[in-house]
N, C-alpha and C positions, 0 to 999 in steps of 0.2 A: 352337961358341958356348959361352962359359963360363957358369957358373950365375948369376953376378951379372947379366949381360945378359939371360939368360933370365927371371930373376925380374922385372927391370925391364919387359921386354916384356909379361909376364903381368899385372903391375900396371896398365900402360897399357891392356891389353885389358879388364881388369875395369872400369876407369874408363869406357871407351868403352861397355861393355854396361850399366853403371849409368845412364849418360846416356840410352841408348836406352830403358831400362825407365822412367825418369822421364818421358820424352817420351810414351811410350805409355800411361802410367798415367792420363792425363787428356786424351784427344783432345777438341778443341773443333770441333763440326760445325755449320755454318750450317743452320738449319731452313727448311722451306718456309714457315713462318709468319714474316712480316717481323719483324725486330728481335729474333729469338729464336734462341738457340743450344742445341744438345744436347750434353751431356757424358755419354757412356755409361761406366758403371763396371762392370767385370767383374774377376773374380779376387779374390785375397787382399786384405783390407782391413786397414790398420794406420795408426797416427797420422801417420807421416811422409807417407804417401800422401795423407791428407786435407790436410795442409799444402801438398803439391804442387798438389793440385786447387784449393785456395783461392787460392794464389799465381797459378797460371796463369789461372784464370777472372777474378780481379780485374784482372790485367794486361791480359787480352783486353778486358775491359769498359772499362778506361782508354784503350786504344788504339782502341776502336770504340764511341764514345759513343752511337751509335744503338741499341745493344743494350739491350733493355728486360727481357727474360725469359730465365732459364736453366733448362732442364729437365735434371735429373739422372736418368738411367735406370739403376736398380739391377737390372734384369732379369738381367744376366749374373753377379750375385753369388750363388753357391750357399751353402748353409748351412755347408758345410765351410770356406768362405772367411772366415767370421766367428766360427766356433766358439771360437777361442782369444782372441777379442776380448772384453774386458770390456764388457758392454752399457751400463753407466753411462758408460764412456769413449766408446763409440760414440755414444750419445745426446748427450754433451757435444760431440763433434766435429761432429755434424750441427747442433747448436744454434749452435756457433761459425761454421760455414759459412753457415748461414742469416742470422745477425746481420751478418756481414761483407758479404754480398751486399746485404742491405737497406740498410746504411749507404752503399753505392755507388749506391743508387737502383734496384737490380735486383729483380726478382720471381723468387725461387727456387721451383721446382716439383719435386717428387720423384715418381718413378713406379717401379713394378716391385719393390716390397719383397717379400721372401719371407715367406709367412705365419708361419713359425716365428720369423723375425726379429722380426716385429711382435709376436707373442705373447710373446716373451722380454722385449721392452722394456716392454710393458704389464704383464706379470707382475712385473717389477722395480719397478713403480710410478713409472717415469720419465716426466716430463712434457716433451714436445717439441712446440712449436707449428710445424708444417710444413704447407704446402699439398701435398696428396698426391692422386694419381690412380692407379688400378689399372694403367693402361697408358699408354704414350707416345701412342698414338692418341687415347685419351680426353682426355689433356691438350691435345693439338693441337686437337681438336674444340671443347673448351671455350674455348680462346684465340681460335679463329676465330669462334666464336659471340659472344663478348664484343665482338669488333671488327666484328660484323655482316659478316663476310667468309666466303667459302668458297674451297675450292681452285679451283673453277671460275671465280671472279670475279677471280682473280689473273692 
């Protein structure tokens, strides 16, 4: 195999893996709470990833109009995953995500923020209006309680 063909094959392989990474960066999981989806977020956080998340969730909501609530779980994001991220930019990305979802008529809920992450945003004096719960379980319990439902009544 000559080097030109080998380079072309490697470029195609890179494109394939980039597509796999994009698809894995924002999985959308139906929740046990009706009309609610879970978007677990783990690993390195960067602007393009937020754009992918926003695009995928908005498209999913457009395709599934019964969706009412989106729970973003940041439990899998370690401090090392956001250390190189500018906290003002991160807060801006969260604010844009929140605004876009609300414009679609969705209720965004965020869970699992790292304490240091929260401390850095507060220390930077950044104001972000988000509905936040400590854990995914707490968010689901609250949603079920609001709807006067329980897991046992479903």
